[in-house]
Backbone as numpy.savetxt, mean C-alpha at the origin, in Angstrom:
# Nx Ny Nz CAx CAy CAz Cx Cy Cz
-10.98 -5.50 -19.93 -10.85 -6.35 -18.76 -12.12 -6.29 -17.92
-12.10 -6.89 -16.77 -13.24 -6.95 -15.89 -13.64 -5.55 -15.43
-14.87 -5.11 -15.74 -15.33 -3.80 -15.36 -16.15 -3.80 -14.08
-16.43 -4.97 -13.54 -17.22 -5.06 -12.31 -16.33 -4.88 -11.09
-16.77 -4.00 -10.21 -16.02 -3.77 -8.98 -16.54 -4.68 -7.88
-15.61 -5.25 -7.16 -15.94 -6.13 -6.05 -15.21 -5.62 -4.81
-15.71 -6.01 -3.65 -15.08 -5.62 -2.39 -13.86 -6.50 -2.12
-12.78 -5.85 -1.70 -11.56 -6.53 -1.28 -11.10 -5.87 0.00
-10.34 -6.61 0.78 -9.89 -6.16 2.09 -8.37 -6.20 2.12
-7.77 -5.06 2.43 -6.32 -4.90 2.34 -5.71 -4.93 3.73
-4.68 -5.74 3.87 -3.87 -5.75 5.08 -2.47 -5.32 4.68
-2.14 -4.07 4.96 -0.82 -3.55 4.58 0.30 -4.13 5.44
0.00 -4.53 6.65 1.02 -5.07 7.53 1.65 -6.34 6.97
0.82 -7.20 6.39 1.39 -8.43 5.83 1.28 -8.48 4.31
0.82 -7.38 3.69 0.80 -7.28 2.23 -0.18 -8.19 1.54
-1.36 -8.37 2.14 -2.32 -9.27 1.53 -3.57 -8.54 1.08
-4.18 -9.12 0.05 -5.47 -8.67 -0.45 -6.42 -9.85 -0.29
-7.48 -9.63 0.45 -8.44 -10.69 0.75 -9.75 -10.41 0.05
-10.46 -11.45 -0.32 -11.77 -11.24 -0.94 -12.90 -11.46 0.05
-12.55 -11.72 1.30 -13.53 -11.82 2.38 -12.91 -11.26 3.65
-13.73 -10.65 4.47 -13.21 -10.09 5.72 -13.37 -11.06 6.88
-14.08 -12.13 6.69 -14.37 -13.08 7.76 -13.10 -13.69 8.33
-12.89 -13.46 9.62 -11.77 -14.10 10.32 -10.40 -13.58 9.96
-10.32 -12.46 9.25 -9.02 -11.93 8.83 -8.85 -10.51 9.37
-7.60 -10.15 9.60 -7.28 -8.77 9.95 -7.09 -7.98 8.68
-7.68 -6.80 8.62 -7.52 -5.93 7.47 -7.69 -4.49 7.92
-7.09 -3.57 7.17 -7.17 -2.17 7.50 -8.08 -1.37 6.57
-8.16 -1.78 5.31 -8.88 -0.99 4.32 -9.77 -1.86 3.45
-10.98 -1.37 3.19 -11.88 -2.02 2.23 -11.85 -1.18 0.95
-11.64 -1.86 -0.17 -11.66 -1.18 -1.47 -12.65 -1.88 -2.38
-13.09 -1.16 -3.39 -13.94 -1.72 -4.43 -13.18 -1.58 -5.73
-12.84 -2.70 -6.33 -11.93 -2.66 -7.47 -12.26 -3.72 -8.50
-11.79 -3.46 -9.71 -11.88 -4.44 -10.79 -10.71 -5.42 -10.66
-10.75 -6.47 -11.43 -9.64 -7.42 -11.43 -8.32 -6.76 -11.82
-8.36 -5.86 -12.80 -7.15 -5.17 -13.24 -6.62 -4.25 -12.13
-7.51 -3.58 -11.43 -7.08 -2.68 -10.36 -6.47 -3.47 -9.20
-7.05 -4.61 -8.88 -6.49 -5.45 -7.82 -5.13 -6.00 -8.23
-4.98 -6.36 -9.50 -3.67 -6.83 -9.98 -2.63 -5.73 -9.83
-3.00 -4.49 -10.14 -2.07 -3.37 -9.99 -1.76 -3.12 -8.51
-2.76 -3.16 -7.68 -2.55 -2.98 -6.25 -1.66 -4.08 -5.69
-1.86 -5.30 -6.15 -1.01 -6.42 -5.72 0.44 -6.22 -6.16
0.62 -5.66 -7.35 1.98 -5.37 -7.83 2.65 -4.34 -6.92
1.89 -3.31 -6.52 2.43 -2.30 -5.59 2.78 -2.93 -4.24
1.95 -3.86 -3.76 2.25 -4.54 -2.51 3.53 -5.36 -2.63
3.73 -6.02 -3.76 4.96 -6.78 -3.99 6.17 -5.85 -4.04
6.03 -4.72 -4.74 7.12 -3.73 -4.81 7.42 -3.18 -3.42
6.37 -2.93 -2.65 6.55 -2.41 -1.30 7.31 -3.42 -0.44
6.96 -4.68 -0.55 7.64 -5.73 0.21 9.13 -5.79 -0.16
9.43 -5.74 -1.45 10.82 -5.78 -1.89 11.59 -4.56 -1.41
10.98 -3.38 -1.48 11.63 -2.16 -1.01 11.85 -2.21 0.50
10.88 -2.79 1.20 11.00 -2.92 2.65 12.16 -3.85 3.02
12.33 -4.92 2.26 13.45 -5.82 2.51 14.79 -5.10 2.32
14.86 -4.24 1.30 16.09 -3.48 1.06 16.39 -2.55 2.23
15.38 -1.87 2.74 15.62 -0.96 3.86 16.01 -1.73 5.11
15.41 -2.90 5.32 15.76 -3.73 6.46 17.21 -4.21 6.35
17.57 -4.71 5.17 18.92 -5.22 4.97 19.95 -4.11 5.16
19.66 -2.92 4.65 20.58 -1.81 4.78 20.73 -1.40 6.24
19.66 -1.47 7.00 19.71 -1.08 8.40 20.58 -2.01 9.23
20.84 -3.21 8.73 21.66 -4.17 9.46 23.16 -3.97 9.24
23.53 -3.04 8.35 24.93 -2.77 8.06 25.33 -1.50 8.82
26.03 -1.64 9.93 26.27 -0.49 10.81 27.21 0.57 10.24
28.07 0.23 9.30 29.03 1.22 8.82 28.53 2.03 7.63
27.35 1.75 7.12 26.79 2.54 6.04 26.07 3.75 6.62
26.43 4.91 6.13 25.76 6.11 6.60 24.37 6.18 5.98
23.42 6.66 6.75 22.01 6.68 6.34 21.79 7.43 5.04
22.45 8.55 4.87 22.19 9.42 3.72 22.87 8.96 2.44
23.68 7.93 2.48 24.38 7.46 1.29 23.68 6.25 0.70
23.14 6.42 -0.51 22.49 5.33 -1.25 21.40 4.63 -0.45
20.58 5.41 0.17 19.51 4.84 0.98 18.36 4.35 0.09
17.83 3.16 0.37 16.66 2.67 -0.37 15.36 3.26 0.17
15.44 4.08 1.22 14.23 4.62 1.83 13.37 5.44 0.88
13.93 6.30 0.01 13.06 7.05 -0.91 12.23 6.14 -1.81
12.80 5.03 -2.27 12.05 4.08 -3.10 10.89 3.49 -2.29
11.18 3.09 -1.07 10.15 2.53 -0.20 9.05 3.56 0.06
9.44 4.78 0.37 8.46 5.85 0.63 7.58 6.12 -0.58
8.20 6.16 -1.76 7.45 6.44 -2.99 6.43 5.33 -3.28
6.83 4.10 -3.12 5.92 2.98 -3.36 4.79 3.00 -2.33
5.13 3.28 -1.08 4.11 3.33 -0.04 3.10 4.44 -0.32
3.56 5.58 -0.79 2.65 6.68 -1.13 1.73 6.29 -2.29
2.28 5.59 -3.30 1.45 5.13 -4.41 0.40 4.14 -3.92
0.78 3.28 -2.98 -0.18 2.34 -2.40 -1.32 3.08 -1.70
-0.97 4.05 -0.87 -2.00 4.81 -0.16 -2.88 5.61 -1.11
-2.28 6.15 -2.17 -3.08 6.88 -3.16 -4.09 5.96 -3.83
-3.64 4.77 -4.19 -4.54 3.85 -4.87 -5.63 3.35 -3.92
-5.26 3.07 -2.69 -6.27 2.65 -1.70 -7.26 3.78 -1.47
-6.78 5.02 -1.44 -7.68 6.16 -1.27 -8.66 6.24 -2.44
-8.14 6.06 -3.65 -9.00 6.15 -4.84 -10.06 5.06 -4.86
-9.70 3.86 -4.46 -10.59 2.71 -4.55 -11.35 2.43 -3.26
-10.95 3.06 -2.18 -11.46 2.72 -0.88 -12.87 3.20 -0.60
-13.50 2.55 0.39 -14.80 3.01 0.86 -14.60 4.29 1.66
-15.67 4.88 2.14 -15.56 6.17 2.83 -14.71 6.06 4.09
-14.81 4.94 4.79 -13.99 4.74 5.99 -12.50 4.73 5.64
-12.14 4.07 4.55 -10.74 4.05 4.12 -10.27 5.45 3.75
-11.11 6.17 3.00 -10.77 7.53 2.60 -10.57 8.42 3.83
-11.49 8.33 4.78 -11.39 9.15 5.99 -10.12 8.82 6.77
-9.81 7.53 6.90 -8.62 7.11 7.65 -7.34 7.65 7.00
-7.24 7.50 5.69 -6.04 7.97 5.00 -5.95 9.49 5.07
-7.07 10.16 4.94 -7.08 11.62 5.05 -6.60 12.05 6.43
-7.06 11.36 7.48 -6.63 11.67 8.85 -5.15 11.39 9.07
-4.61 10.42 8.35 -3.18 10.11 8.47 -2.32 11.25 7.95
-2.87 12.02 7.01 -2.19 13.18 6.44 -0.83 12.83 5.83
-0.78 11.71 5.13 0.48 11.29 4.52 0.51 11.52 3.01
-0.66 11.74 2.42 -0.74 12.07 1.00 -1.67 13.28 0.85
-1.53 13.97 -0.26 -2.40 15.11 -0.54 -3.66 14.60 -1.19
-4.68 14.35 -0.38 -5.92 13.77 -0.87 -6.71 14.76 -1.73
-6.41 16.04 -1.64 -7.11 17.02 -2.47 -6.71 16.92 -3.93
-5.57 16.33 -4.22 -5.09 16.20 -5.60 -5.50 14.86 -6.23
-6.15 14.01 -5.44 -6.53 12.68 -5.95 -7.96 12.69 -6.40
């Protein structure tokens, strides 16, 4: 597949991957191949679907939180997203994720 890395800009709030930063809000800059961006986009789609499940579940008042919660799935996907962004990210992205202390960056 494509071995050339290009700059992309990630907005986790709305789940988008941009190929230009001009006029767009973004949180992380990554350098990735086409295959890596496709994988990152798949994680963003999975994250969106998991987020919808947690939102829908939160609207049902009689369901207890600890019973069949979709939150672990959402958390796991979000951690995979941050790990991949850390791996592909520029130094600013790496520093930001490290400061967030949500993943073990020493193991990546």
